[in-house]
C-alpha positions in Angstrom: 11.5 9.7 52.3 7.9 8.7 51.5 7.9 10.8 48.4 11.2 9.3 47.2 9.8 5.8 47.7 6.6 6.7 45.8 8.7 8.1 42.9 10.8 4.9 42.8 7.8 2.7 42.9 6.1 4.7 40.1 9.3 4.5 37.9 9.4 0.7 38.5 5.7 0.3 37.6 6.2 2.4 34.4 9.3 0.4 33.4 7.4 -2.9 34.1 4.4 -1.7 32.1 6.6 -0.5 29.2 8.6 -3.8 29.1 5.3 -5.8 29.2 3.6 -3.9 26.4 6.6 -3.9 24.2 7.9 -7.4 24.8 5.5 -8.8 22.2 6.5 -6.3 19.5 10.1 -6.4 18.5 12.4 -5.4 15.6 14.3 -8.6 15.6 14.4 -12.3 16.7 17.6 -13.4 18.5 19.3 -16.6 17.7 17.7 -19.4 19.8 14.3 -17.6 20.0 11.0 -18.3 18.4 7.5 -17.1 17.8 4.4 -19.3 18.4 1.3 -19.4 16.3 -0.8 -19.2 19.4 0.4 -15.7 20.0 -0.5 -14.6 16.4 -2.6 -11.7 17.7 0.3 -9.9 19.5 3.6 -11.7 18.9 5.2 -10.0 16.0 8.5 -8.7 14.5 8.0 -5.1 13.2 10.2 -2.8 11.1 11.7 0.1 13.1 9.3 2.6 11.3 6.3 0.2 11.9 5.5 0.1 8.2 5.8 -3.7 8.0 4.9 -6.5 10.4 6.2 -10.1 10.4 4.4 -13.0 12.1 1.7 -15.6 11.6 -1.2 -14.6 9.3 -4.3 -16.7 9.9 -7.2 -17.4 7.6 -10.2 -19.5 8.7 -10.0 -21.6 11.8 -6.8 -23.5 11.4 -4.6 -22.2 8.5 -1.6 -20.0 9.3 1.3 -18.7 7.3 4.5 -17.1 8.5 4.3 -13.8 6.5 5.2 -10.2 6.1 2.4 -7.6 5.6 1.9 -3.9 5.5 1.0 -2.7 9.0 -1.1 0.2 8.0 -3.3 -1.3 5.3 -6.9 -1.7 6.3 -6.8 -5.4 5.7 -3.5 -7.2 6.1 -1.9 -6.9 2.7 0.7 -9.8 2.6 3.8 -9.2 0.6 5.8 -12.4 1.4 5.1 -15.9 2.7 7.3 -18.8 3.8 6.0 -21.8 1.7 2.6 -20.4 1.0 1.5 -23.7 -0.5 1.5 -25.3 3.0 -0.2 -23.5 5.9 0.5 -24.6 9.4 -1.7 -25.7 12.2 -3.2 -23.1 14.6 -1.9 -24.9 17.6 1.7 -25.9 18.3 3.3 -24.5 15.2 6.4 -22.3 15.6 9.0 -20.2 13.7 12.4 -20.5 15.3 15.9 -19.0 14.7 17.8 -22.2 15.5 21.1 -22.4 17.4 22.7 -23.6 14.1 21.7 -20.4 12.3 18.7 -21.8 10.4 15.4 -20.1 10.5 12.8 -22.9 10.6 9.1 -23.1 10.4 7.6 -26.3 12.1 4.1 -27.5 12.0 2.3 -28.8 15.1 3.5 -32.4 14.4 7.1 -31.3 14.4 7.5 -31.5 10.6 9.6 -28.9 8.8 7.5 -26.7 6.5 10.1 -24.2 5.5 13.7 -23.3 6.4 16.6 -21.1 5.3 19.8 -22.4 3.8 21.9 -20.8 6.6 23.0 -23.8 8.6 26.5 -23.3 10.2 26.6 -19.7 9.2 27.3 -16.9 11.7 23.7 -15.9 12.0 23.1 -13.7 15.1 19.5 -12.4 14.6 16.5 -12.1 12.2 15.5 -8.5 11.6 12.7 -6.8 9.7 13.9 -3.7 7.8 11.9 -0.6 6.9 11.8 -1.8 3.3 9.8 -4.9 4.2 12.9 -7.1 3.8 13.3 -9.9 6.4 17.0 -10.5 6.9 19.3 -12.8 8.8 22.4 -10.9 10.0 25.7 -11.8 11.6 27.0 -10.0 14.7 28.6 -7.3 12.4 25.4 -6.6 10.6 26.2 -8.3 7.4 23.1 -9.8 5.7 23.4 -13.6 5.2 19.9 -14.3 3.9 17.0 -12.1 2.9 13.4 -12.6 1.9 13.9 -10.1 -0.9 15.7 -12.9 -2.8 12.6 -15.1 -2.6 9.5 -13.1 -3.6 6.1 -14.6 -3.8 3.6 -12.4 -5.8 4.8 -9.0 -4.8 7.9 -6.8 -5.5 8.6 -3.9 -3.1 10.5 -0.7 -3.7 14.3 -1.3 -3.8 13.8 -5.1 -4.1 16.0 -6.2 -7.0 14.3 -8.4 -9.5 16.7 -10.7 -11.3 16.9 -13.8 -13.6 16.7 -16.0 -10.4 13.5 -14.5 -9.1 9.9 -14.3 -10.4 6.5 -13.2 -9.2 3.8 -15.9 -9.1 0.2 -14.9 -8.5 -2.0 -16.4 -5.8 -4.5 -19.1 -7.0 -7.6 -17.0 -6.3 -8.8 -14.4 -3.8 -8.6 -15.9 -0.3 -6.3 -18.7 -1.5 -2.6 -18.0 -1.1 -1.4 -21.1 -3.0 0.8 -20.5 -6.1 -1.4 -19.6 -9.1 -0.9 -19.8 -12.8 0.3 -16.4 -13.7 4.1 -15.6 -13.7 6.1 -12.4 -14.2 9.8 -13.3 -15.1 12.8 -12.7 -17.2 12.6 -15.1 -20.2 15.7 -16.8 -21.7 16.0 -13.9 -24.2 16.6 -11.4 -21.4 13.1 -9.9 -21.8 10.5 -9.5 -19.0 7.4 -11.4 -19.8 4.2 -12.7 -18.3 3.3 -16.3 -18.7 0.2 -18.4 -18.0 1.5 -21.8 -16.6 -1.6 -23.8 -16.0 -2.2 -27.6 -15.4 -2.6 -28.3 -19.1 -1.0 -25.5 -21.1 1.7 -22.9 -20.8 1.8 -19.8 -22.9 3.4 -16.3 -23.0 0.8 -13.6 -23.2 2.6 -10.3 -22.6 4.1 -8.4 -24.2 2.3 -9.1 -27.5 3.6 -12.6 -28.5 2.8 -11.8 -32.1 5.4 -9.1 -32.2 9.2 -9.4 -32.0 11.3 -7.9 -29.2 11.9 -4.6 -30.9 8.3 -4.2 -32.0 7.4 -4.5 -28.3 9.9 -1.7 -27.5 12.3 -3.9 -25.7 15.9 -5.0 -26.2 17.4 -8.4 -25.6 21.1 -7.3 -25.9 21.6 -6.7 -22.2 22.2 -10.1 -20.5 22.3 -8.6 -17.0 18.5 -9.3 -16.5 17.9 -6.9 -13.7 14.9 -4.6 -12.8 13.8 -2.5 -9.8 10.9 -0.4 -8.6 12.5 2.6 -6.9 11.2 4.8 -4.0 9.9 7.4 -6.4 7.5 4.9 -8.1 9.6 4.3 -11.2 10.1 0.8 -12.6 13.3 0.3 -14.7 14.5 -2.8 -16.4 17.6 -3.9 -18.4 15.3 -4.8 -21.3 14.1 -1.2 -21.5 10.7 -1.9 -20.0 9.8 1.1 -17.8 6.8 2.8 -16.3 6.0 5.2 -13.4 3.3 5.6 -10.8 0.7 8.2 -11.5 1.4 9.6 -8.0 5.2 9.5 -8.5 7.2 10.9 -5.6 8.7 10.0 -2.3 6.8 9.0 0.9 4.2 6.7 -0.7 4.0 3.1 0.2 3.8 1.0 -3.0 3.8 -2.6 -4.2 4.0 -4.2 -7.6 1.8 -7.4 -7.5 1.2 -10.2 -10.0 -2.6 -10.5 -9.4 -4.6 -13.7 -9.6 -6.4 -12.5 -12.8 -3.1 -12.3 -14.7 -2.6 -8.5 -14.5 0.5 -6.9 -13.1 -0.5 -3.9 -11.1 1.3 -1.1 -9.2 -0.5 -0.1 -6.0 -0.2 2.9 -3.8 -1.4 3.0 -0.2 -3.8 5.7 0.9 -2.6 6.4 4.5 -5.9 8.1 5.5 -8.1 5.2 4.5 -5.7 2.3 4.6 -6.9 1.3 1.1 -4.9 0.6 -2.1 -5.1 2.6 -5.3 -4.0 1.3 -8.6 -1.3 3.8 -9.7 
């Protein structure tokens, strides 16, 4: 009898410990739940394969952003932010999946910093996928909103790039505000890079002195769609294409519009946690 009691007690203790250690790390956020900025060190949403983490990213003493980053990079490499131009306070700020189906970021004073356009929809939960895509789903699993539709400076594999999306660089290293360099589909259906500064705007890539065909592109396809696939190949409707030097499956990659105006494809070295330009 004593052995049975001891076994039951041990099982209960293990269950309690397991629930305690896993309660802060979850794959989804239920409707009516929230994450607090005070718990930024251990209160996260993670993808099932643990490749991506979603939560509050802090810099300095009192600037936090609700973000998605690569879990296994040596330094948190952020791939998406909710309103990166307005960080929130380190005390009292909160991201909530509201009862009305809206995901909302509030600052310490209660002001709304960012929210999704999903009011009155049948949102059941927020979930972080293995692709790094934060999605809002209904009870049947249908995606009603996704972060992939609102990129910041980074495109991830299988994230569709369209005429309604663009990559905007950060302002400078350590400053996540929107910078001056853009990667986008232009009005002629061609992918371009543009400097859009306080005083001037100018296209600088591909060669602005050449026409579309001299640059090896076509503007006949009005679909304006591009994608970086899991193999490391980038393909676009304007015939722009390139591939990673380490092309193949199983590599974590990102295509980033950097603050210096260069578009770079990076591959993660799993052993060091550092990024290689590929």
